[in-house]
MMTF fields as JSON, N, C-alpha, C and O atoms, coordinates in Angstrom:
{
  "mmtfVersion": "1.0.0",
  "mmtfProducer": "UNKNOWN",
  "numBonds": 359,
  "numAtoms": 360,
  "numGroups": 90,
  "numChains": 1,
  "numModels": 1,
  "chainsPerModel": [1],
  "groupsPerChain": [90],
  "chainIdList": ["A"],
  "bondAtomList": [4, 2, 8, 6, 12, 10, 16, 14, 20, 18, 24, 22, 28, 26, 32, 30, 36, 34, 40, 38, 44, 42, 48, 46, 52, 50, 56, 54, 60, 58, 64, 62, 68, 66, 72, 70, 76, 74, 80, 78, 84, 82, 88, 86, 92, 90, 96, 94, 100, 98, 104, 102, 108, 106, 112, 110, 116, 114, 120, 118, 124, 122, 128, 126, 132, 130, 136, 134, 140, 138, 144, 142, 148, 146, 152, 150, 156, 154, 160, 158, 164, 162, 168, 166, 172, 170, 176, 174, 180, 178, 184, 182, 188, 186, 192, 190, 196, 194, 200, 198, 204, 202, 208, 206, 212, 210, 216, 214, 220, 218, 224, 222, 228, 226, 232, 230, 236, 234, 240, 238, 244, 242, 248, 246, 252, 250, 256, 254, 260, 258, 264, 262, 268, 266, 272, 270, 276, 274, 280, 278, 284, 282, 288, 286, 292, 290, 296, 294, 300, 298, 304, 302, 308, 306, 312, 310, 316, 314, 320, 318, 324, 322, 328, 326, 332, 330, 336, 334, 340, 338, 344, 342, 348, 346, 352, 350, 356, 354],
  "bondOrderList": [1, 1, 1, 1, 1, 1, 1, 1, 1, 1, 1, 1, 1, 1, 1, 1, 1, 1, 1, 1, 1, 1, 1, 1, 1, 1, 1, 1, 1, 1, 1, 1, 1, 1, 1, 1, 1, 1, 1, 1, 1, 1, 1, 1, 1, 1, 1, 1, 1, 1, 1, 1, 1, 1, 1, 1, 1, 1, 1, 1, 1, 1, 1, 1, 1, 1, 1, 1, 1, 1, 1, 1, 1, 1, 1, 1, 1, 1, 1, 1, 1, 1, 1, 1, 1, 1, 1, 1, 1],
  "groupList": [{"groupName": "MET", "atomNameList": ["N", "CA", "C", "O"], "elementList": ["N", "C", "C", "O"], "formalChargeList": [0, 0, 0, 0], "bondAtomList": [1, 0, 2, 1, 3, 2], "bondOrderList": [1, 1, 2], "singleLetterCode": "M", "chemCompType": "L-PEPTIDE LINKING"}, {"groupName": "ILE", "atomNameList": ["N", "CA", "C", "O"], "elementList": ["N", "C", "C", "O"], "formalChargeList": [0, 0, 0, 0], "bondAtomList": [1, 0, 2, 1, 3, 2], "bondOrderList": [1, 1, 2], "singleLetterCode": "I", "chemCompType": "L-PEPTIDE LINKING"}, {"groupName": "LEU", "atomNameList": ["N", "CA", "C", "O"], "elementList": ["N", "C", "C", "O"], "formalChargeList": [0, 0, 0, 0], "bondAtomList": [1, 0, 2, 1, 3, 2], "bondOrderList": [1, 1, 2], "singleLetterCode": "L", "chemCompType": "L-PEPTIDE LINKING"}, {"groupName": "SER", "atomNameList": ["N", "CA", "C", "O"], "elementList": ["N", "C", "C", "O"], "formalChargeList": [0, 0, 0, 0], "bondAtomList": [1, 0, 2, 1, 3, 2], "bondOrderList": [1, 1, 2], "singleLetterCode": "S", "chemCompType": "L-PEPTIDE LINKING"}, {"groupName": "HIS", "atomNameList": ["N", "CA", "C", "O"], "elementList": ["N", "C", "C", "O"], "formalChargeList": [0, 0, 0, 0], "bondAtomList": [1, 0, 2, 1, 3, 2], "bondOrderList": [1, 1, 2], "singleLetterCode": "H", "chemCompType": "L-PEPTIDE LINKING"}, {"groupName": "ARG", "atomNameList": ["N", "CA", "C", "O"], "elementList": ["N", "C", "C", "O"], "formalChargeList": [0, 0, 0, 0], "bondAtomList": [1, 0, 2, 1, 3, 2], "bondOrderList": [1, 1, 2], "singleLetterCode": "R", "chemCompType": "L-PEPTIDE LINKING"}, {"groupName": "ALA", "atomNameList": ["N", "CA", "C", "O"], "elementList": ["N", "C", "C", "O"], "formalChargeList": [0, 0, 0, 0], "bondAtomList": [1, 0, 2, 1, 3, 2], "bondOrderList": [1, 1, 2], "singleLetterCode": "A", "chemCompType": "L-PEPTIDE LINKING"}, {"groupName": "GLU", "atomNameList": ["N", "CA", "C", "O"], "elementList": ["N", "C", "C", "O"], "formalChargeList": [0, 0, 0, 0], "bondAtomList": [1, 0, 2, 1, 3, 2], "bondOrderList": [1, 1, 2], "singleLetterCode": "E", "chemCompType": "L-PEPTIDE LINKING"}, {"groupName": "VAL", "atomNameList": ["N", "CA", "C", "O"], "elementList": ["N", "C", "C", "O"], "formalChargeList": [0, 0, 0, 0], "bondAtomList": [1, 0, 2, 1, 3, 2], "bondOrderList": [1, 1, 2], "singleLetterCode": "V", "chemCompType": "L-PEPTIDE LINKING"}, {"groupName": "PRO", "atomNameList": ["N", "CA", "C", "O"], "elementList": ["N", "C", "C", "O"], "formalChargeList": [0, 0, 0, 0], "bondAtomList": [1, 0, 2, 1, 3, 2], "bondOrderList": [1, 1, 2], "singleLetterCode": "P", "chemCompType": "L-PEPTIDE LINKING"}, {"groupName": "PHE", "atomNameList": ["N", "CA", "C", "O"], "elementList": ["N", "C", "C", "O"], "formalChargeList": [0, 0, 0, 0], "bondAtomList": [1, 0, 2, 1, 3, 2], "bondOrderList": [1, 1, 2], "singleLetterCode": "F", "chemCompType": "L-PEPTIDE LINKING"}, {"groupName": "THR", "atomNameList": ["N", "CA", "C", "O"], "elementList": ["N", "C", "C", "O"], "formalChargeList": [0, 0, 0, 0], "bondAtomList": [1, 0, 2, 1, 3, 2], "bondOrderList": [1, 1, 2], "singleLetterCode": "T", "chemCompType": "L-PEPTIDE LINKING"}, {"groupName": "GLY", "atomNameList": ["N", "CA", "C", "O"], "elementList": ["N", "C", "C", "O"], "formalChargeList": [0, 0, 0, 0], "bondAtomList": [1, 0, 2, 1, 3, 2], "bondOrderList": [1, 1, 2], "singleLetterCode": "G", "chemCompType": "PEPTIDE LINKING"}, {"groupName": "ASN", "atomNameList": ["N", "CA", "C", "O"], "elementList": ["N", "C", "C", "O"], "formalChargeList": [0, 0, 0, 0], "bondAtomList": [1, 0, 2, 1, 3, 2], "bondOrderList": [1, 1, 2], "singleLetterCode": "N", "chemCompType": "L-PEPTIDE LINKING"}, {"groupName": "GLN", "atomNameList": ["N", "CA", "C", "O"], "elementList": ["N", "C", "C", "O"], "formalChargeList": [0, 0, 0, 0], "bondAtomList": [1, 0, 2, 1, 3, 2], "bondOrderList": [1, 1, 2], "singleLetterCode": "Q", "chemCompType": "L-PEPTIDE LINKING"}, {"groupName": "TRP", "atomNameList": ["N", "CA", "C", "O"], "elementList": ["N", "C", "C", "O"], "formalChargeList": [0, 0, 0, 0], "bondAtomList": [1, 0, 2, 1, 3, 2], "bondOrderList": [1, 1, 2], "singleLetterCode": "W", "chemCompType": "L-PEPTIDE LINKING"}, {"groupName": "ASP", "atomNameList": ["N", "CA", "C", "O"], "elementList": ["N", "C", "C", "O"], "formalChargeList": [0, 0, 0, 0], "bondAtomList": [1, 0, 2, 1, 3, 2], "bondOrderList": [1, 1, 2], "singleLetterCode": "D", "chemCompType": "L-PEPTIDE LINKING"}],
  "groupTypeList": [0, 1, 2, 3, 4, 4, 3, 5, 5, 6, 7, 5, 2, 2, 8, 9, 6, 6, 10, 6, 11, 6, 2, 12, 13, 13, 8, 14, 2, 1, 8, 12, 6, 2, 2, 0, 1, 5, 7, 14, 14, 11, 0, 0, 6, 8, 12, 15, 2, 10, 1, 6, 8, 6, 12, 9, 14, 6, 2, 2, 3, 9, 10, 10, 12, 5, 2, 6, 16, 5, 10, 16, 5, 5, 6, 2, 15, 1, 12, 0, 9, 6, 2, 2, 3, 7, 3, 0, 3, 5],
  "groupIdList": [1, 2, 3, 4, 5, 6, 7, 8, 9, 10, 11, 12, 13, 14, 15, 16, 17, 18, 19, 20, 21, 22, 23, 24, 25, 26, 27, 28, 29, 30, 31, 32, 33, 34, 35, 36, 37, 38, 39, 40, 41, 42, 43, 44, 45, 46, 47, 48, 49, 50, 51, 52, 53, 54, 55, 56, 57, 58, 59, 60, 61, 62, 63, 64, 65, 66, 67, 68, 69, 70, 71, 72, 73, 74, 75, 76, 77, 78, 79, 80, 81, 82, 83, 84, 85, 86, 87, 88, 89, 90],
  "secStructList": [7, 7, 7, 7, 2, 2, 2, 2, 2, 2, 2, 2, 2, 2, 2, 2, 2, 2, 2, 2, 2, 2, 2, 2, 2, 2, 2, 2, 2, 2, 2, 2, 2, 2, 2, 2, 2, 2, 2, 2, 7, 7, 2, 2, 2, 2, 2, 2, 2, 2, 2, 2, 2, 2, 2, 2, 2, 2, 2, 2, 2, 2, 2, 2, 2, 2, 2, 2, 2, 2, 1, 7, 2, 2, 2, 2, 2, 2, 2, 2, 2, 2, 2, 2, 2, 2, 2, 2, 6, 7],
  "xCoordList": [-31.108, -29.954, -28.847, -28.465, -28.351, -27.282, -25.954, -25.725, -25.09, -23.792, -22.765, -22.728, -21.96, -20.882, -19.728, -19.708, -18.783, -17.608, -16.845, -16.367, -16.727, -15.968, -16.66, -15.995, -17.98, -18.675, -18.656, -18.572, -18.734, -18.633, -17.24, -17.094, -16.227, -14.859, -14.681, -14.05, -15.236, -15.127, -15.825, -15.31, -16.989, -17.689, -16.918, -16.91, -16.268, -15.489, -14.253, -13.803, -13.709, -12.509, -12.821, -11.903, -14.099, -14.469, -14.055, -13.512, -14.297, -13.937, -12.423, -11.964, -11.622, -10.168, -9.664, -8.742, -10.263, -9.845, -10.184, -9.377, -11.371, -11.751, -10.836, -10.455, -10.485, -9.576, -8.204, -7.639, -7.667, -6.351, -6.363, -5.403, -7.448, -7.566, -7.62, -6.922, -8.452, -8.57, -7.257, -6.859, -6.585, -5.299, -4.278, -3.578, -4.197, -3.259, -3.568, -2.662, -4.858, -5.245, -4.92, -4.442, -5.178, -4.921, -3.441, -3.012, -2.654, -1.197, -0.679, 0.163, -1.18, -0.765, -1.151, -0.373, -2.333, -2.776, -1.937, -1.594, -1.606, -0.779, 0.619, 1.167, 1.195, 2.524, 2.475, 3.384, 1.41, 1.254, 1.152, 1.722, 0.419, 0.294, 1.638, 1.981, 2.392, 3.712, 4.653, 5.43, 4.587, 5.417, 4.996, 5.841, 3.689, 3.205, 3.704, 4.131, 3.648, 4.134, 5.623, 6.099, 6.352, 7.8, 8.16, 9.066, 7.468, 7.801, 7.202, 7.904, 5.897, 5.203, 5.305, 5.196, 5.512, 5.594, 4.372, 4.485, 3.203, 1.952, 0.853, 0.807, -0.019, -1.134, -2.22, -3.061, -2.216, -3.185, -3.011, -3.994, -1.765, -1.493, -2.04, -2.562, -1.92, -2.453, -3.977, -4.586, -4.586, -6.04, -6.5, -7.491, -5.793, -6.136, -5.918, -6.654, -4.908, -4.683, -5.882, -6.354, -6.369, -7.519, -8.777, -9.593, -8.931, -10.072, -9.948, -10.934, -8.736, -8.529, -8.793, -9.244, -8.516, -8.77, -10.257, -10.811, -10.904, -12.305, -13.277, -14.381, -12.9, -13.799, -14.358, -15.576, -13.495, -14.028, -14.878, -15.87, -14.503, -15.294, -16.685, -17.672, -16.773, -18.072, -18.923, -20.139, -18.293, -19.049, -19.498, -20.579, -18.684, -18.987, -19.759, -20.363, -19.758, -20.398, -21.904, -22.399, -22.684, -24.115, -24.381, -25.228, -23.674, -23.87, -23.468, -24.237, -22.267, -21.793, -22.501, -22.572, -23.027, -23.841, -25.121, -25.508, -25.786, -26.988, -26.647, -27.4, -25.519, -25.081, -24.847, -25.235, -24.217, -23.956, -25.241, -25.328, -26.236, -27.514, -28.314, -29.098, -28.129, -28.932, -28.395, -29.177, -27.088, -26.488, -25.825, -25.575, -25.549, -24.868, -23.436, -22.706, -23.043, -21.727, -20.589, -19.543, -20.802, -19.748, -19.504, -18.361, -20.568, -20.409, -19.702, -18.897, -20.005, -19.331, -17.857, -17.014, -17.531, -16.135, -15.321, -14.144, -15.945, -15.244, -15.267, -14.266, -16.408, -16.586, -15.876, -15.32, -15.878, -15.286, -13.782, -13.325, -12.986, -11.555, -11.291, -10.386, -12.09, -11.917, -12.255, -11.559, -13.312, -13.711, -12.659, -12.315, -12.154, -11.145, -9.833, -9.199, -9.419, -8.16, -8.278, -7.305, -9.457, -9.691, -9.631, -9.04, -10.239, -10.239, -8.854, -8.507, -8.064, -6.718, -5.751, -4.779, -6.014, -5.088, -5.239, -4.403, -6.281, -6.495, -5.71, -5.782],
  "yCoordList": [14.154, 13.603, 14.654, 15.197, 14.929, 15.902, 15.163, 14.183, 15.647, 15.011, 15.654, 16.876, 14.859, 15.386, 15.83, 15.572, 16.494, 16.968, 15.805, 15.917, 14.683, 13.537, 12.868, 12.46, 12.747, 12.092, 12.962, 12.438, 14.299, 15.172, 15.089, 15.095, 15.011, 14.893, 13.567, 13.522, 12.494, 11.181, 11.194, 10.634, 11.824, 11.902, 12.745, 12.443, 13.802, 14.66, 13.931, 14.199, 13.026, 12.291, 11.037, 10.38, 10.698, 9.474, 9.51, 8.527, 10.61, 10.698, 10.639, 9.873, 11.422, 11.268, 9.868, 9.363, 9.243, 7.884, 6.897, 6.024, 7.026, 6.145, 6.373, 5.424, 7.636, 7.94, 7.308, 6.701, 7.447, 6.887, 5.364, 4.767, 4.741, 3.287, 2.844, 1.911, 3.516, 3.161, 3.4, 2.597, 4.498, 4.79, 3.701, 3.218, 3.322, 2.272, 0.94, 0.244, 0.582, -0.679, -0.669, -1.666, 0.457, 0.523, 0.556, -0.034, 1.231, 1.215, -0.214, -0.668, -0.907, -2.293, -3.171, -4.032, -2.961, -3.746, -3.439, -4.351, -2.179, -1.8, -2.395, -2.903, -2.333, -2.911, -4.425, -5.005, -5.056, -6.492, -6.818, -7.805, -5.982, -6.199, -6.019, -6.793, -5.017, -4.813, -5.97, -6.387, -6.487, -7.649, -8.883, -9.675, -9.046, -10.18, -10.083, -11.08, -8.889, -8.713, -9.015, -9.643, -8.553, -8.767, -10.245, -10.727, -10.959, -12.359, -13.31, -14.159, -13.161, -14.093, -13.68, -14.52, -12.399, -11.827, -12.154, -12.442, -12.108, -12.323, -11.511, -11.397, -10.956, -10.181, -11.081, -10.615, -12.354, -13.294, -13.41, -13.496, -13.411, -13.473, -12.231, -12.322, -11.075, -9.845, -9.912, -9.468, -10.454, -10.629, -11.515, -11.211, -12.604, -13.488, -12.806, -13.057, -11.946, -11.178, -10.269, -10.2, -9.578, -8.702, -9.498, -9.044, -10.667, -11.525, -12.0, -12.024, -12.376, -12.845, -11.741, -12.02, -10.501, -9.39, -9.038, -8.788, -9.015, -8.589, -9.679, -9.371, -10.932, -12.038, -12.028, -12.027, -12.021, -12.001, -10.765, -10.859, -9.62, -8.408, -8.57, -8.207, -9.106, -9.274, -10.332, -10.176, -11.39, -12.461, -12.11, -12.515, -11.372, -11.09, -9.796, -9.617, -8.887, -7.593, -7.673, -6.899, -8.549, -8.585, -8.99, -8.392, -9.983, -10.431, -9.352, -9.011, -8.82, -7.825, -6.492, -5.716, -6.202, -5.001, -5.072, -4.094, -6.229, -6.412, -6.358, -5.799, -6.937, -6.906, -5.468, -5.102, -4.656, -3.263, -2.457, -1.528, -2.79, -2.085, -2.472, -1.669, -3.672, -4.192, -3.81, -3.636, -3.68, -3.446, -2.074, -1.443, -1.633, -0.369, -0.464, -1.392, 0.476, 0.414, 0.505, -0.121, 1.279, 1.374, 0.02, -0.351, -0.707, -2.037, -2.982, -3.816, -2.851, -3.686, -3.329, -4.216, -2.017, -1.592, -2.16, -2.483, -2.278, -2.827, -4.353, -5.0, -4.922, -6.363, -7.164, -8.221, -6.689, -7.481, -7.687, -8.823, -6.644, -6.912, -7.852, -8.685, -7.705, -8.603, -10.036, -10.969, -10.212, -11.536, -12.125, -13.302, -11.311, -11.796, -12.124, -13.13, -11.301, -11.591, -12.85, -13.588, -13.1, -14.327, -15.55, -16.565, -15.458, -16.603, -16.828, -17.966, -15.781, -15.925, -16.545, -17.192, -16.349, -16.853, -18.347, -18.955, -18.935, -20.379, -21.213, -22.441],
  "zCoordList": [11.81, 12.491, 12.532, 11.496, 13.688, 13.855, 13.771, 14.48, 12.898, 12.712, 13.629, 13.77, 14.231, 15.064, 14.172, 12.968, 14.79, 14.052, 13.422, 12.293, 14.149, 13.656, 12.477, 11.525, 12.522, 11.417, 10.167, 9.056, 10.328, 9.153, 8.539, 7.317, 9.382, 8.874, 8.136, 7.08, 8.688, 8.04, 6.69, 5.722, 6.612, 5.335, 4.331, 3.138, 4.811, 3.928, 3.404, 2.289, 4.184, 3.776, 2.96, 2.467, 2.812, 2.106, 0.637, 0.132, -0.052, -1.473, -1.677, -2.525, -0.93, -1.105, -0.755, -1.395, 0.252, 0.62, -0.488, -0.809, -1.074, -2.186, -3.387, -4.072, -3.64, -4.746, -4.512, -5.421, -3.298, -3.0, -3.117, -3.603, -2.671, -2.773, -4.229, -4.624, -5.028, -6.441, -7.174, -8.018, -6.856, -7.491, -7.169, -8.059, -5.913, -5.52, -6.182, -6.64, -6.232, -6.871, -8.357, -8.899, -9.018, -10.459, -10.777, -11.768, -9.959, -10.158, -9.993, -10.767, -8.995, -8.773, -9.967, -10.379, -10.515, -11.667, -12.903, -13.656, -13.121, -14.272, -14.151, -15.129, -12.955, -12.753, -12.962, -13.555, -12.472, -12.712, -14.188, -14.653, -14.934, -16.379, -17.073, -17.967, -16.675, -17.278, -16.968, -17.827, -15.755, -15.417, -16.208, -16.626, -16.413, -17.213, -18.653, -19.235, -19.219, -20.592, -20.669, -21.615, -19.65, -19.655, -19.517, -20.197, -18.655, -18.404, -19.448, -19.997, -19.715, -20.599, -22.072, -22.965, -22.314, -23.657, -24.502, -25.694, -23.869, -24.58, -23.915, -22.691, -24.717, -24.185, -23.612, -22.842, -23.971, -23.416, -21.903, -21.167, -21.443, -19.996, -19.294, -18.183, -19.941, -19.362, -19.314, -18.341, -20.342, -20.337, -19.197, -18.534, -18.963, -17.846, -16.501, -15.547, -16.427, -15.198, -14.914, -13.779, -15.935, -15.751, -15.395, -14.593, -15.981, -15.631, -14.185, -13.449, -13.781, -12.408, -11.384, -10.273, -11.75, -10.835, -10.805, -9.735, -11.966, -12.051, -11.627, -11.177, -11.756, -11.452, -10.033, -9.854, -9.027, -7.656, -7.358, -6.637, -7.901, -7.689, -8.273, -7.634, -9.468, -10.123, -9.413, -9.296, -8.946, -8.296, -6.872, -6.443, -6.157, -4.754, -4.538, -3.48, -5.512, -5.293, -5.068, -4.248, -5.729, -5.402, -3.946, -3.284, -3.458, -2.078, -1.08, -0.181, -1.24, -0.285, -0.455, 0.499, -1.641, -1.821, -1.013, -0.374, -1.035, -0.213, 1.272, 2.069, 1.635, 3.03, 3.492, 4.602, 2.649, 3.001, 3.089, 3.892, 2.284, 2.348, 3.58, 4.086, 4.061, 5.157, 6.54, 7.474, 6.68, 7.989, 8.048, 7.021, 9.253, 9.474, 8.949, 9.297, 8.128, 7.504, 8.527, 8.358, 9.573, 10.599, 11.257, 11.522, 11.515, 12.106, 11.131, 11.544, 9.845, 8.843, 8.728, 8.585, 8.791, 8.707, 9.858, 9.696, 11.012, 12.179, 12.154, 12.462, 11.788, 11.873, 10.809, 11.106, 9.575, 8.488, 8.646, 8.519, 8.916, 9.116, 10.295, 10.247, 11.348, 12.496, 12.11, 12.511, 11.338, 10.883, 9.944, 10.052, 9.032, 8.083, 8.777, 8.455, 9.717, 10.411, 11.256, 11.409, 11.803, 12.578, 11.675, 12.042, 10.5, 9.59, 8.981, 8.663, 8.815, 8.254, 9.258, 8.867, 10.548, 11.549, 11.79, 12.459, 11.261, 11.473, 10.518, 10.568]
}
């Protein structure tokens, strides 16, 4: 398979994009934990915050992992946001 200039660039940008996404998510989680400590003044609340964040990821990853293996990722990248925005507008 011959890759075009655009697909090689997209593949090259995948790692920095994943890093930026993970960094943003983790900063958001840390700030949420700090706010929980400040407001609730208990580490139990922070534990529940981490469970609430990790729970959906753990439950949904087997299903969506199989979906990503079965279908073209480009079609999923285009289709999923469109599907989610349609369901959110109802």
